[in-house]
N, CA, C and O atoms as a Maestro MAE file, in Angstrom:
{
 s_m_m2io_version
 :::
 2.0.0
}

f_m_ct {
 s_m_title
 :::
 protein
 m_atom[360] {
  # First column is atom index #
  i_m_mmod_type
  r_m_x_coord
  r_m_y_coord
  r_m_z_coord
  i_m_residue_number
  s_m_chain_name
  s_m_pdb_residue_name
  s_m_pdb_atom_name
  i_m_atomic_number
  :::
  1 25 71.020 104.450 114.914 1 A "MET " " N  " 7
  2 3 72.006 104.428 113.842 1 A "MET " " CA " 6
  3 2 71.575 105.390 112.746 1 A "MET " " C  " 6
  4 15 70.423 105.362 112.312 1 A "MET " " O  " 8
  5 25 72.484 106.238 112.297 2 A "ALA " " N  " 7
  6 3 72.191 107.229 111.277 2 A "ALA " " CA " 6
  7 2 72.150 106.574 109.899 2 A "ALA " " C  " 6
  8 15 72.876 105.619 109.624 2 A "ALA " " O  " 8
  9 25 71.282 107.112 109.040 3 A "SER " " N  " 7
  10 3 71.228 106.578 107.681 3 A "SER " " CA " 6
  11 2 72.455 107.051 106.898 3 A "SER " " C  " 6
  12 15 73.102 108.034 107.259 3 A "SER " " O  " 8
  13 25 72.758 106.323 105.814 4 A "GLN " " N  " 7
  14 3 73.955 106.623 105.047 4 A "GLN " " CA " 6
  15 2 73.596 106.752 103.578 4 A "GLN " " C  " 6
  16 15 72.607 106.178 103.123 4 A "GLN " " O  " 8
  17 25 74.403 107.509 102.829 5 A "SER " " N  " 7
  18 3 74.225 107.633 101.388 5 A "SER " " CA " 6
  19 2 75.586 107.526 100.715 5 A "SER " " C  " 6
  20 15 76.625 107.617 101.368 5 A "SER " " O  " 8
  21 25 75.565 107.331 99.396 6 A "LYS " " N  " 7
  22 3 76.807 107.196 98.641 6 A "LYS " " CA " 6
  23 2 77.266 108.558 98.138 6 A "LYS " " C  " 6
  24 15 76.462 109.475 97.968 6 A "LYS " " O  " 8
  25 25 78.580 108.678 97.901 7 A "ALA " " N  " 7
  26 3 79.136 109.932 97.408 7 A "ALA " " CA " 6
  27 2 78.752 110.180 95.952 7 A "ALA " " C  " 6
  28 15 78.675 111.335 95.532 7 A "ALA " " O  " 8
  29 25 78.510 109.126 95.173 8 A "GLY " " N  " 7
  30 3 78.043 109.260 93.795 8 A "GLY " " CA " 6
  31 2 79.060 109.919 92.884 8 A "GLY " " C  " 6
  32 15 80.230 109.534 92.863 8 A "GLY " " O  " 8
  33 25 78.612 110.913 92.133 9 A "LEU " " N  " 7
  34 3 79.472 111.565 91.152 9 A "LEU " " CA " 6
  35 2 80.592 112.377 91.786 9 A "LEU " " C  " 6
  36 15 81.544 112.751 91.102 9 A "LEU " " O  " 8
  37 25 80.495 112.653 93.074 10 A "PHE " " N  " 7
  38 3 81.537 113.414 93.743 10 A "PHE " " CA " 6
  39 2 82.692 112.538 94.218 10 A "PHE " " C  " 6
  40 15 83.619 113.025 94.866 10 A "PHE " " O  " 8
  41 25 82.637 111.261 93.900 11 A "ASP " " N  " 7
  42 3 83.717 110.342 94.234 11 A "ASP " " CA " 6
  43 2 84.929 110.701 93.378 11 A "ASP " " C  " 6
  44 15 84.837 110.737 92.151 11 A "ASP " " O  " 8
  45 25 86.041 110.961 94.011 12 A "LEU " " N  " 7
  46 3 87.252 111.382 93.313 12 A "LEU " " CA " 6
  47 2 87.736 110.337 92.315 12 A "LEU " " C  " 6
  48 15 88.350 110.684 91.306 12 A "LEU " " O  " 8
  49 25 87.470 109.070 92.584 13 A "ARG " " N  " 7
  50 3 87.896 108.012 91.672 13 A "ARG " " CA " 6
  51 2 87.206 108.134 90.319 13 A "ARG " " C  " 6
  52 15 87.805 107.815 89.292 13 A "ARG " " O  " 8
  53 25 85.960 108.590 90.302 14 A "LEU " " N  " 7
  54 3 85.251 108.762 89.033 14 A "LEU " " CA " 6
  55 2 85.784 109.950 88.253 14 A "LEU " " C  " 6
  56 15 85.824 109.914 87.023 14 A "LEU " " O  " 8
  57 25 86.191 110.989 88.939 15 A "ILE " " N  " 7
  58 3 86.786 112.147 88.267 15 A "ILE " " CA " 6
  59 2 88.127 111.759 87.653 15 A "ILE " " C  " 6
  60 15 88.429 112.143 86.523 15 A "ILE " " O  " 8
  61 25 88.927 111.003 88.390 16 A "ILE " " N  " 7
  62 3 90.207 110.525 87.869 16 A "ILE " " CA " 6
  63 2 89.975 109.596 86.680 16 A "ILE " " C  " 6
  64 15 90.701 109.667 85.689 16 A "ILE " " O  " 8
  65 25 88.972 108.726 86.769 17 A "ALA " " N  " 7
  66 3 88.650 107.818 85.664 17 A "ALA " " CA " 6
  67 2 88.245 108.597 84.423 17 A "ALA " " C  " 6
  68 15 88.626 108.232 83.311 17 A "ALA " " O  " 8
  69 25 87.480 109.663 84.600 18 A "LEU " " N  " 7
  70 3 87.080 110.499 83.464 18 A "LEU " " CA " 6
  71 2 88.298 111.126 82.789 18 A "LEU " " C  " 6
  72 15 88.403 111.122 81.562 18 A "LEU " " O  " 8
  73 25 89.210 111.661 83.583 19 A "LEU " " N  " 7
  74 3 90.413 112.276 83.012 19 A "LEU " " CA " 6
  75 2 91.286 111.255 82.286 19 A "LEU " " C  " 6
  76 15 91.754 111.512 81.176 19 A "LEU " " O  " 8
  77 25 91.504 110.101 82.911 20 A "PHE " " N  " 7
  78 3 92.275 109.045 82.244 20 A "PHE " " CA " 6
  79 2 91.574 108.595 80.966 20 A "PHE " " C  " 6
  80 15 92.228 108.345 79.953 20 A "PHE " " O  " 8
  81 25 90.251 108.493 81.009 21 A "GLY " " N  " 7
  82 3 89.494 108.064 79.841 21 A "GLY " " CA " 6
  83 2 89.605 109.035 78.681 21 A "GLY " " C  " 6
  84 15 89.810 108.624 77.538 21 A "GLY " " O  " 8
  85 25 89.471 110.326 78.969 22 A "VAL " " N  " 7
  86 3 89.568 111.339 77.903 22 A "VAL " " CA " 6
  87 2 90.959 111.335 77.298 22 A "VAL " " C  " 6
  88 15 91.100 111.288 76.076 22 A "VAL " " O  " 8
  89 25 91.983 111.384 78.125 23 A "TYR " " N  " 7
  90 3 93.351 111.367 77.601 23 A "TYR " " CA " 6
  91 2 93.659 110.048 76.891 23 A "TYR " " C  " 6
  92 15 94.383 110.034 75.895 23 A "TYR " " O  " 8
  93 25 93.120 108.953 77.393 24 A "GLY " " N  " 7
  94 3 93.324 107.659 76.763 24 A "GLY " " CA " 6
  95 2 92.723 107.600 75.367 24 A "GLY " " C  " 6
  96 15 93.341 107.069 74.444 24 A "GLY " " O  " 8
  97 25 91.518 108.144 75.211 25 A "VAL " " N  " 7
  98 3 90.884 108.175 73.885 25 A "VAL " " CA " 6
  99 2 91.704 109.033 72.930 25 A "VAL " " C  " 6
  100 15 91.928 108.651 71.781 25 A "VAL " " O  " 8
  101 25 92.147 110.184 73.401 26 A "VAL " " N  " 7
  102 3 92.943 111.070 72.542 26 A "VAL " " CA " 6
  103 2 94.231 110.376 72.092 26 A "VAL " " C  " 6
  104 15 94.572 110.412 70.910 26 A "VAL " " O  " 8
  105 25 94.941 109.752 73.016 27 A "LEU " " N  " 7
  106 3 96.184 109.079 72.651 27 A "LEU " " CA " 6
  107 2 95.949 107.863 71.759 27 A "LEU " " C  " 6
  108 15 96.737 107.602 70.850 27 A "LEU " " O  " 8
  109 25 94.878 107.123 72.009 28 A "THR " " N  " 7
  110 3 94.589 105.959 71.184 28 A "THR " " CA " 6
  111 2 94.258 106.377 69.752 28 A "THR " " C  " 6
  112 15 94.748 105.766 68.803 28 A "THR " " O  " 8
  113 25 93.440 107.400 69.590 29 A "VAL " " N  " 7
  114 3 93.121 107.902 68.250 29 A "VAL " " CA " 6
  115 2 94.377 108.434 67.572 29 A "VAL " " C  " 6
  116 15 94.598 108.188 66.387 29 A "VAL " " O  " 8
  117 25 95.193 109.157 68.317 30 A "THR " " N  " 7
  118 3 96.451 109.661 67.757 30 A "THR " " CA " 6
  119 2 97.358 108.514 67.331 30 A "THR " " C  " 6
  120 15 97.983 108.575 66.273 30 A "THR " " O  " 8
  121 25 97.430 107.480 68.143 31 A "GLY " " N  " 7
  122 3 98.260 106.323 67.817 31 A "GLY " " CA " 6
  123 2 97.785 105.585 66.585 31 A "GLY " " C  " 6
  124 15 98.597 105.143 65.773 31 A "GLY " " O  " 8
  125 25 96.460 105.446 66.435 32 A "PHE " " N  " 7
  126 3 95.928 104.749 65.267 32 A "PHE " " CA " 6
  127 2 96.017 105.583 63.995 32 A "PHE " " C  " 6
  128 15 96.442 105.085 62.952 32 A "PHE " " O  " 8
  129 25 95.621 106.838 64.076 33 A "ALA " " N  " 7
  130 3 95.396 107.618 62.864 33 A "ALA " " CA " 6
  131 2 96.510 108.593 62.493 33 A "ALA " " C  " 6
  132 15 96.695 108.887 61.312 33 A "ALA " " O  " 8
  133 25 97.241 109.089 63.458 34 A "PHE " " N  " 7
  134 3 98.134 110.204 63.162 34 A "PHE " " CA " 6
  135 2 99.610 109.941 63.441 34 A "PHE " " C  " 6
  136 15 100.426 110.854 63.308 34 A "PHE " " O  " 8
  137 25 99.967 108.744 63.816 35 A "THR " " N  " 7
  138 3 101.367 108.431 64.087 35 A "THR " " CA " 6
  139 2 102.015 107.906 62.812 35 A "THR " " C  " 6
  140 15 101.527 106.959 62.195 35 A "THR " " O  " 8
  141 25 103.111 108.529 62.433 36 A "THR " " N  " 7
  142 3 103.801 108.131 61.205 36 A "THR " " CA " 6
  143 2 104.816 107.028 61.496 36 A "THR " " C  " 6
  144 15 105.188 106.779 62.643 36 A "THR " " O  " 8
  145 25 105.247 106.379 60.419 37 A "ALA " " N  " 7
  146 3 106.258 105.330 60.551 37 A "ALA " " CA " 6
  147 2 107.568 105.901 61.074 37 A "ALA " " C  " 6
  148 15 108.301 105.219 61.790 37 A "ALA " " O  " 8
  149 25 107.865 107.140 60.722 38 A "GLU " " N  " 7
  150 3 109.085 107.793 61.214 38 A "GLU " " CA " 6
  151 2 109.040 107.986 62.728 38 A "GLU " " C  " 6
  152 15 110.040 107.773 63.414 38 A "GLU " " O  " 8
  153 25 107.879 108.390 63.248 39 A "GLU " " N  " 7
  154 3 107.734 108.560 64.700 39 A "GLU " " CA " 6
  155 2 107.852 107.223 65.427 39 A "GLU " " C  " 6
  156 15 108.441 107.144 66.505 39 A "GLU " " O  " 8
  157 25 107.292 106.183 64.833 40 A "ILE " " N  " 7
  158 3 107.394 104.850 65.444 40 A "ILE " " CA " 6
  159 2 108.841 104.380 65.437 40 A "ILE " " C  " 6
  160 15 109.303 103.762 66.397 40 A "ILE " " O  " 8
  161 25 109.550 104.671 64.366 41 A "GLN " " N  " 7
  162 3 110.965 104.289 64.288 41 A "GLN " " CA " 6
  163 2 111.797 105.014 65.344 41 A "GLN " " C  " 6
  164 15 112.711 104.428 65.924 41 A "GLN " " O  " 8
  165 25 111.485 106.280 65.591 42 A "LYS " " N  " 7
  166 3 112.189 107.045 66.629 42 A "LYS " " CA " 6
  167 2 111.967 106.440 68.019 42 A "LYS " " C  " 6
  168 15 112.814 106.569 68.903 42 A "LYS " " O  " 8
  169 25 110.818 105.779 68.201 43 A "ALA " " N  " 7
  170 3 110.466 105.216 69.502 43 A "ALA " " CA " 6
  171 2 110.806 103.727 69.568 43 A "ALA " " C  " 6
  172 15 110.115 102.956 70.234 43 A "ALA " " O  " 8
  173 25 111.855 103.334 68.887 44 A "ALA " " N  " 7
  174 3 112.338 101.956 68.906 44 A "ALA " " CA " 6
  175 2 111.312 100.954 68.385 44 A "ALA " " C  " 6
  176 15 111.258 99.813 68.842 44 A "ALA " " O  " 8
  177 25 110.503 101.390 67.427 45 A "GLY " " N  " 7
  178 3 109.542 100.506 66.793 45 A "GLY " " CA " 6
  179 2 108.257 100.291 67.572 45 A "GLY " " C  " 6
  180 15 107.485 99.388 67.250 45 A "GLY " " O  " 8
  181 25 108.016 101.099 68.584 46 A "ILE " " N  " 7
  182 3 106.818 100.957 69.418 46 A "ILE " " CA " 6
  183 2 105.917 102.173 69.205 46 A "ILE " " C  " 6
  184 15 106.380 103.313 69.257 46 A "ILE " " O  " 8
  185 25 104.643 101.925 68.967 47 A "ASN " " N  " 7
  186 3 103.677 103.024 68.843 47 A "ASN " " CA " 6
  187 2 103.290 103.466 70.256 47 A "ASN " " C  " 6
  188 15 102.315 102.984 70.833 47 A "ASN " " O  " 8
  189 25 104.069 104.382 70.784 48 A "ILE " " N  " 7
  190 3 103.910 104.788 72.186 48 A "ILE " " CA " 6
  191 2 102.545 105.419 72.442 48 A "ILE " " C  " 6
  192 15 101.929 105.153 73.473 48 A "ILE " " O  " 8
  193 25 102.068 106.245 71.523 49 A "ASN " " N  " 7
  194 3 100.755 106.865 71.717 49 A "ASN " " CA " 6
  195 2 99.660 105.812 71.838 49 A "ASN " " C  " 6
  196 15 98.786 105.922 72.698 49 A "ASN " " O  " 8
  197 25 99.700 104.806 70.994 50 A "LEU " " N  " 7
  198 3 98.685 103.762 71.029 50 A "LEU " " CA " 6
  199 2 98.738 102.986 72.339 50 A "LEU " " C  " 6
  200 15 97.707 102.792 72.982 50 A "LEU " " O  " 8
  201 25 99.909 102.547 72.737 51 A "TRP " " N  " 7
  202 3 100.029 101.742 73.958 51 A "TRP " " CA " 6
  203 2 99.745 102.561 75.220 51 A "TRP " " C  " 6
  204 15 99.130 102.056 76.160 51 A "TRP " " O  " 8
  205 25 100.181 103.802 75.245 52 A "ALA " " N  " 7
  206 3 99.875 104.645 76.406 52 A "ALA " " CA " 6
  207 2 98.377 104.922 76.489 52 A "ALA " " C  " 6
  208 15 97.804 104.924 77.578 52 A "ALA " " O  " 8
  209 25 97.738 105.157 75.332 53 A "GLY " " N  " 7
  210 3 96.293 105.384 75.316 53 A "GLY " " CA " 6
  211 2 95.519 104.176 75.785 53 A "GLY " " C  " 6
  212 15 94.578 104.304 76.568 53 A "GLY " " O  " 8
  213 25 95.908 102.993 75.312 54 A "LEU " " N  " 7
  214 3 95.230 101.772 75.752 54 A "LEU " " CA " 6
  215 2 95.447 101.528 77.242 54 A "LEU " " C  " 6
  216 15 94.532 101.093 77.942 54 A "LEU " " O  " 8
  217 25 96.641 101.805 77.721 55 A "GLY " " N  " 7
  218 3 96.915 101.667 79.152 55 A "GLY " " CA " 6
  219 2 96.072 102.619 79.988 55 A "GLY " " C  " 6
  220 15 95.595 102.252 81.061 55 A "GLY " " O  " 8
  221 25 95.889 103.839 79.498 56 A "MET " " N  " 7
  222 3 95.069 104.806 80.225 56 A "MET " " CA " 6
  223 2 93.595 104.400 80.205 56 A "MET " " C  " 6
  224 15 92.887 104.617 81.188 56 A "MET " " O  " 8
  225 25 93.128 103.824 79.118 57 A "LEU " " N  " 7
  226 3 91.747 103.350 79.067 57 A "LEU " " CA " 6
  227 2 91.524 102.191 80.034 57 A "LEU " " C  " 6
  228 15 90.480 102.116 80.681 57 A "LEU " " O  " 8
  229 25 92.490 101.294 80.135 58 A "VAL " " N  " 7
  230 3 92.390 100.189 81.093 58 A "VAL " " CA " 6
  231 2 92.398 100.737 82.529 58 A "VAL " " C  " 6
  232 15 91.622 100.293 83.374 58 A "VAL " " O  " 8
  233 25 93.274 101.696 82.786 59 A "THR " " N  " 7
  234 3 93.331 102.321 84.117 59 A "THR " " CA " 6
  235 2 92.014 103.007 84.450 59 A "THR " " C  " 6
  236 15 91.532 102.921 85.579 59 A "THR " " O  " 8
  237 25 91.435 103.684 83.469 60 A "SER " " N  " 7
  238 3 90.140 104.332 83.669 60 A "SER " " CA " 6
  239 2 89.064 103.311 84.027 60 A "SER " " C  " 6
  240 15 88.262 103.539 84.932 60 A "SER " " O  " 8
  241 25 89.051 102.192 83.316 61 A "ALA " " N  " 7
  242 3 88.065 101.143 83.595 61 A "ALA " " CA " 6
  243 2 88.254 100.564 84.995 61 A "ALA " " C  " 6
  244 15 87.277 100.270 85.684 61 A "ALA " " O  " 8
  245 25 89.501 100.401 85.415 62 A "ILE " " N  " 7
  246 3 89.778 99.884 86.757 62 A "ILE " " CA " 6
  247 2 89.252 100.840 87.823 62 A "ILE " " C  " 6
  248 15 88.681 100.401 88.821 62 A "ILE " " O  " 8
  249 25 89.441 102.141 87.619 63 A "PHE " " N  " 7
  250 3 88.941 103.130 88.585 63 A "PHE " " CA " 6
  251 2 87.413 103.096 88.658 63 A "PHE " " C  " 6
  252 15 86.847 103.205 89.745 63 A "PHE " " O  " 8
  253 25 86.746 102.948 87.521 64 A "VAL " " N  " 7
  254 3 85.283 102.905 87.521 64 A "VAL " " CA " 6
  255 2 84.788 101.656 88.249 64 A "VAL " " C  " 6
  256 15 83.865 101.739 89.060 64 A "VAL " " O  " 8
  257 25 85.392 100.503 87.970 65 A "VAL " " N  " 7
  258 3 85.005 99.264 88.648 65 A "VAL " " CA " 6
  259 2 85.245 99.380 90.144 65 A "VAL " " C  " 6
  260 15 84.415 98.940 90.940 65 A "VAL " " O  " 8
  261 25 86.364 99.962 90.532 66 A "TRP " " N  " 7
  262 3 86.683 100.147 91.942 66 A "TRP " " CA " 6
  263 2 85.642 101.044 92.626 66 A "TRP " " C  " 6
  264 15 85.180 100.742 93.726 66 A "TRP " " O  " 8
  265 25 85.281 102.143 91.967 67 A "ALA " " N  " 7
  266 3 84.313 103.069 92.559 67 A "ALA " " CA " 6
  267 2 82.932 102.432 92.677 67 A "ALA " " C  " 6
  268 15 82.207 102.700 93.636 67 A "ALA " " O  " 8
  269 25 82.564 101.596 91.718 68 A "ARG " " N  " 7
  270 3 81.253 100.935 91.767 68 A "ARG " " CA " 6
  271 2 81.242 99.782 92.771 68 A "ARG " " C  " 6
  272 15 80.233 99.546 93.435 68 A "ARG " " O  " 8
  273 25 82.356 99.068 92.880 69 A "ALA " " N  " 7
  274 3 82.406 97.913 93.782 69 A "ALA " " CA " 6
  275 2 82.487 98.329 95.247 69 A "ALA " " C  " 6
  276 15 81.900 97.675 96.108 69 A "ALA " " O  " 8
  277 25 83.199 99.399 95.534 70 A "ARG " " N  " 7
  278 3 83.364 99.864 96.919 70 A "ARG " " CA " 6
  279 2 83.052 101.351 97.005 70 A "ARG " " C  " 6
  280 15 83.970 102.167 97.089 70 A "ARG " " O  " 8
  281 25 81.769 101.718 96.987 71 A "PRO " " N  " 7
  282 3 81.408 103.144 97.018 71 A "PRO " " CA " 6
  283 2 81.739 103.789 98.363 71 A "PRO " " C  " 6
  284 15 81.746 103.127 99.401 71 A "PRO " " O  " 8
  285 25 82.008 105.073 98.323 72 A "VAL " " N  " 7
  286 3 82.253 105.844 99.539 72 A "VAL " " CA " 6
  287 2 80.899 106.121 100.184 72 A "VAL " " C  " 6
  288 15 79.984 106.628 99.536 72 A "VAL " " O  " 8
  289 25 80.782 105.785 101.462 73 A "VAL " " N  " 7
  290 3 79.527 105.982 102.185 73 A "VAL " " CA " 6
  291 2 79.658 107.220 103.059 73 A "VAL " " C  " 6
  292 15 80.596 107.350 103.845 73 A "VAL " " O  " 8
  293 25 78.691 108.134 102.904 74 A "VAL " " N  " 7
  294 3 78.703 109.396 103.639 74 A "VAL " " CA " 6
  295 2 77.579 109.341 104.677 74 A "VAL " " C  " 6
  296 15 76.426 109.108 104.315 74 A "VAL " " O  " 8
  297 25 77.896 109.552 105.973 75 A "PRO " " N  " 7
  298 3 76.840 109.578 106.992 75 A "PRO " " CA " 6
  299 2 75.832 110.685 106.699 75 A "PRO " " C  " 6
  300 15 76.196 111.727 106.155 75 A "PRO " " O  " 8
  301 25 74.576 110.467 107.053 76 A "SER " " N  " 7
  302 3 73.506 111.403 106.695 76 A "SER " " CA " 6
  303 2 73.675 112.776 107.337 76 A "SER " " C  " 6
  304 15 73.220 113.768 106.769 76 A "SER " " O  " 8
  305 25 74.308 112.864 108.490 77 A "GLU " " N  " 7
  306 3 74.453 114.187 109.107 77 A "GLU " " CA " 6
  307 2 75.365 115.098 108.289 77 A "GLU " " C  " 6
  308 15 75.307 116.319 108.431 77 A "GLU " " O  " 8
  309 25 76.212 114.509 107.426 78 A "PHE " " N  " 7
  310 3 77.036 115.315 106.532 78 A "PHE " " CA " 6
  311 2 76.378 115.461 105.166 78 A "PHE " " C  " 6
  312 15 76.516 116.503 104.525 78 A "PHE " " O  " 8
  313 25 75.672 114.445 104.715 79 A "ALA " " N  " 7
  314 3 75.063 114.465 103.385 79 A "ALA " " CA " 6
  315 2 73.862 115.404 103.334 79 A "ALA " " C  " 6
  316 15 73.636 116.046 102.308 79 A "ALA " " O  " 8
  317 25 73.092 115.501 104.407 80 A "ASP " " N  " 7
  318 3 71.878 116.310 104.423 80 A "ASP " " CA " 6
  319 2 72.039 117.612 105.190 80 A "ASP " " C  " 6
  320 15 71.060 118.140 105.717 80 A "ASP " " O  " 8
  321 25 73.245 118.132 105.262 81 A "ASP " " N  " 7
  322 3 73.515 119.352 106.010 81 A "ASP " " CA " 6
  323 2 72.884 120.549 105.299 81 A "ASP " " C  " 6
  324 15 73.396 121.007 104.277 81 A "ASP " " O  " 8
  325 25 71.770 121.056 105.841 82 A "ALA " " N  " 7
  326 3 71.018 122.105 105.176 82 A "ALA " " CA " 6
  327 2 71.637 123.485 105.377 82 A "ALA " " C  " 6
  328 15 71.534 124.328 104.486 82 A "ALA " " O  " 8
  329 25 72.270 123.741 106.509 83 A "ASP " " N  " 7
  330 3 72.789 125.088 106.757 83 A "ASP " " CA " 6
  331 2 74.201 125.301 106.231 83 A "ASP " " C  " 6
  332 15 74.715 126.417 106.307 83 A "ASP " " O  " 8
  333 25 74.839 124.274 105.705 84 A "GLY " " N  " 7
  334 3 76.151 124.421 105.086 84 A "GLY " " CA " 6
  335 2 77.312 124.486 106.060 84 A "GLY " " C  " 6
  336 15 78.453 124.683 105.643 84 A "GLY " " O  " 8
  337 25 77.044 124.323 107.358 85 A "VAL " " N  " 7
  338 3 78.104 124.427 108.360 85 A "VAL " " CA " 6
  339 2 78.939 123.147 108.399 85 A "VAL " " C  " 6
  340 15 80.164 123.215 108.506 85 A "VAL " " O  " 8
  341 25 78.305 122.003 108.316 86 A "GLY " " N  " 7
  342 3 79.004 120.736 108.323 86 A "GLY " " CA " 6
  343 2 79.363 120.225 109.692 86 A "GLY " " C  " 6
  344 15 80.283 119.419 109.822 86 A "GLY " " O  " 8
  345 25 78.661 120.671 110.728 87 A "GLU " " N  " 7
  346 3 78.938 120.209 112.080 87 A "GLU " " CA " 6
  347 2 78.110 118.968 112.372 87 A "GLU " " C  " 6
  348 15 76.889 119.002 112.216 87 A "GLU " " O  " 8
  349 25 78.740 117.865 112.795 88 A "PRO " " N  " 7
  350 3 77.971 116.661 113.107 88 A "PRO " " CA " 6
  351 2 77.094 116.861 114.340 88 A "PRO " " C  " 6
  352 15 77.463 117.570 115.276 88 A "PRO " " O  " 8
  353 25 75.925 116.220 114.319 89 A "GLY " " N  " 7
  354 3 75.026 116.286 115.457 89 A "GLY " " CA " 6
  355 2 74.357 117.633 115.633 89 A "GLY " " C  " 6
  356 15 73.887 117.940 116.729 89 A "GLY " " O  " 8
  357 25 74.301 118.418 114.625 90 A "HIS " " N  " 7
  358 3 73.753 119.763 114.687 90 A "HIS " " CA " 6
  359 2 72.277 119.785 114.494 90 A "HIS " " C  " 6
  360 15 71.667 120.854 114.519 90 A "HIS " " O  " 8
  :::
 }
 m_bond[359] {
  # First column is bond index #
  i_m_from
  i_m_to
  i_m_order
  :::
  1 1 2 1
  2 2 3 1
  3 3 4 2
  4 3 5 1
  5 5 6 1
  6 6 7 1
  7 7 8 2
  8 7 9 1
  9 9 10 1
  10 10 11 1
  11 11 12 2
  12 11 13 1
  13 13 14 1
  14 14 15 1
  15 15 16 2
  16 15 17 1
  17 17 18 1
  18 18 19 1
  19 19 20 2
  20 19 21 1
  21 21 22 1
  22 22 23 1
  23 23 24 2
  24 23 25 1
  25 25 26 1
  26 26 27 1
  27 27 28 2
  28 27 29 1
  29 29 30 1
  30 30 31 1
  31 31 32 2
  32 31 33 1
  33 33 34 1
  34 34 35 1
  35 35 36 2
  36 35 37 1
  37 37 38 1
  38 38 39 1
  39 39 40 2
  40 39 41 1
  41 41 42 1
  42 42 43 1
  43 43 44 2
  44 43 45 1
  45 45 46 1
  46 46 47 1
  47 47 48 2
  48 47 49 1
  49 49 50 1
  50 50 51 1
  51 51 52 2
  52 51 53 1
  53 53 54 1
  54 54 55 1
  55 55 56 2
  56 55 57 1
  57 57 58 1
  58 58 59 1
  59 59 60 2
  60 59 61 1
  61 61 62 1
  62 62 63 1
  63 63 64 2
  64 63 65 1
  65 65 66 1
  66 66 67 1
  67 67 68 2
  68 67 69 1
  69 69 70 1
  70 70 71 1
  71 71 72 2
  72 71 73 1
  73 73 74 1
  74 74 75 1
  75 75 76 2
  76 75 77 1
  77 77 78 1
  78 78 79 1
  79 79 80 2
  80 79 81 1
  81 81 82 1
  82 82 83 1
  83 83 84 2
  84 83 85 1
  85 85 86 1
  86 86 87 1
  87 87 88 2
  88 87 89 1
  89 89 90 1
  90 90 91 1
  91 91 92 2
  92 91 93 1
  93 93 94 1
  94 94 95 1
  95 95 96 2
  96 95 97 1
  97 97 98 1
  98 98 99 1
  99 99 100 2
  100 99 101 1
  101 101 102 1
  102 102 103 1
  103 103 104 2
  104 103 105 1
  105 105 106 1
  106 106 107 1
  107 107 108 2
  108 107 109 1
  109 109 110 1
  110 110 111 1
  111 111 112 2
  112 111 113 1
  113 113 114 1
  114 114 115 1
  115 115 116 2
  116 115 117 1
  117 117 118 1
  118 118 119 1
  119 119 120 2
  120 119 121 1
  121 121 122 1
  122 122 123 1
  123 123 124 2
  124 123 125 1
  125 125 126 1
  126 126 127 1
  127 127 128 2
  128 127 129 1
  129 129 130 1
  130 130 131 1
  131 131 132 2
  132 131 133 1
  133 133 134 1
  134 134 135 1
  135 135 136 2
  136 135 137 1
  137 137 138 1
  138 138 139 1
  139 139 140 2
  140 139 141 1
  141 141 142 1
  142 142 143 1
  143 143 144 2
  144 143 145 1
  145 145 146 1
  146 146 147 1
  147 147 148 2
  148 147 149 1
  149 149 150 1
  150 150 151 1
  151 151 152 2
  152 151 153 1
  153 153 154 1
  154 154 155 1
  155 155 156 2
  156 155 157 1
  157 157 158 1
  158 158 159 1
  159 159 160 2
  160 159 161 1
  161 161 162 1
  162 162 163 1
  163 163 164 2
  164 163 165 1
  165 165 166 1
  166 166 167 1
  167 167 168 2
  168 167 169 1
  169 169 170 1
  170 170 171 1
  171 171 172 2
  172 171 173 1
  173 173 174 1
  174 174 175 1
  175 175 176 2
  176 175 177 1
  177 177 178 1
  178 178 179 1
  179 179 180 2
  180 179 181 1
  181 181 182 1
  182 182 183 1
  183 183 184 2
  184 183 185 1
  185 185 186 1
  186 186 187 1
  187 187 188 2
  188 187 189 1
  189 189 190 1
  190 190 191 1
  191 191 192 2
  192 191 193 1
  193 193 194 1
  194 194 195 1
  195 195 196 2
  196 195 197 1
  197 197 198 1
  198 198 199 1
  199 199 200 2
  200 199 201 1
  201 201 202 1
  202 202 203 1
  203 203 204 2
  204 203 205 1
  205 205 206 1
  206 206 207 1
  207 207 208 2
  208 207 209 1
  209 209 210 1
  210 210 211 1
  211 211 212 2
  212 211 213 1
  213 213 214 1
  214 214 215 1
  215 215 216 2
  216 215 217 1
  217 217 218 1
  218 218 219 1
  219 219 220 2
  220 219 221 1
  221 221 222 1
  222 222 223 1
  223 223 224 2
  224 223 225 1
  225 225 226 1
  226 226 227 1
  227 227 228 2
  228 227 229 1
  229 229 230 1
  230 230 231 1
  231 231 232 2
  232 231 233 1
  233 233 234 1
  234 234 235 1
  235 235 236 2
  236 235 237 1
  237 237 238 1
  238 238 239 1
  239 239 240 2
  240 239 241 1
  241 241 242 1
  242 242 243 1
  243 243 244 2
  244 243 245 1
  245 245 246 1
  246 246 247 1
  247 247 248 2
  248 247 249 1
  249 249 250 1
  250 250 251 1
  251 251 252 2
  252 251 253 1
  253 253 254 1
  254 254 255 1
  255 255 256 2
  256 255 257 1
  257 257 258 1
  258 258 259 1
  259 259 260 2
  260 259 261 1
  261 261 262 1
  262 262 263 1
  263 263 264 2
  264 263 265 1
  265 265 266 1
  266 266 267 1
  267 267 268 2
  268 267 269 1
  269 269 270 1
  270 270 271 1
  271 271 272 2
  272 271 273 1
  273 273 274 1
  274 274 275 1
  275 275 276 2
  276 275 277 1
  277 277 278 1
  278 278 279 1
  279 279 280 2
  280 279 281 1
  281 281 282 1
  282 282 283 1
  283 283 284 2
  284 283 285 1
  285 285 286 1
  286 286 287 1
  287 287 288 2
  288 287 289 1
  289 289 290 1
  290 290 291 1
  291 291 292 2
  292 291 293 1
  293 293 294 1
  294 294 295 1
  295 295 296 2
  296 295 297 1
  297 297 298 1
  298 298 299 1
  299 299 300 2
  300 299 301 1
  301 301 302 1
  302 302 303 1
  303 303 304 2
  304 303 305 1
  305 305 306 1
  306 306 307 1
  307 307 308 2
  308 307 309 1
  309 309 310 1
  310 310 311 1
  311 311 312 2
  312 311 313 1
  313 313 314 1
  314 314 315 1
  315 315 316 2
  316 315 317 1
  317 317 318 1
  318 318 319 1
  319 319 320 2
  320 319 321 1
  321 321 322 1
  322 322 323 1
  323 323 324 2
  324 323 325 1
  325 325 326 1
  326 326 327 1
  327 327 328 2
  328 327 329 1
  329 329 330 1
  330 330 331 1
  331 331 332 2
  332 331 333 1
  333 333 334 1
  334 334 335 1
  335 335 336 2
  336 335 337 1
  337 337 338 1
  338 338 339 1
  339 339 340 2
  340 339 341 1
  341 341 342 1
  342 342 343 1
  343 343 344 2
  344 343 345 1
  345 345 346 1
  346 346 347 1
  347 347 348 2
  348 347 349 1
  349 349 350 1
  350 350 351 1
  351 351 352 2
  352 351 353 1
  353 353 354 1
  354 354 355 1
  355 355 356 2
  356 355 357 1
  357 357 358 1
  358 358 359 1
  359 359 360 2
  :::
 }
}
């Protein structure tokens, strides 16, 4: 049986979580500090930036928990490929 390793930082879920997290922080800060009462009134009384930012932060946290709970396992013949060809059993 071949040994296995985790994908780690190359897991696409962590990259998506990072993007959601960055945009979520930006929208949350914008919602708290830079949204005027006029803009909230235009949006039917809802601070859309704040709620969208908080939703993106929650989504980011879910992706991180998912990636940590169920990591992608890479077989060693692909993880330790020294010649860069990527052929199994080489």
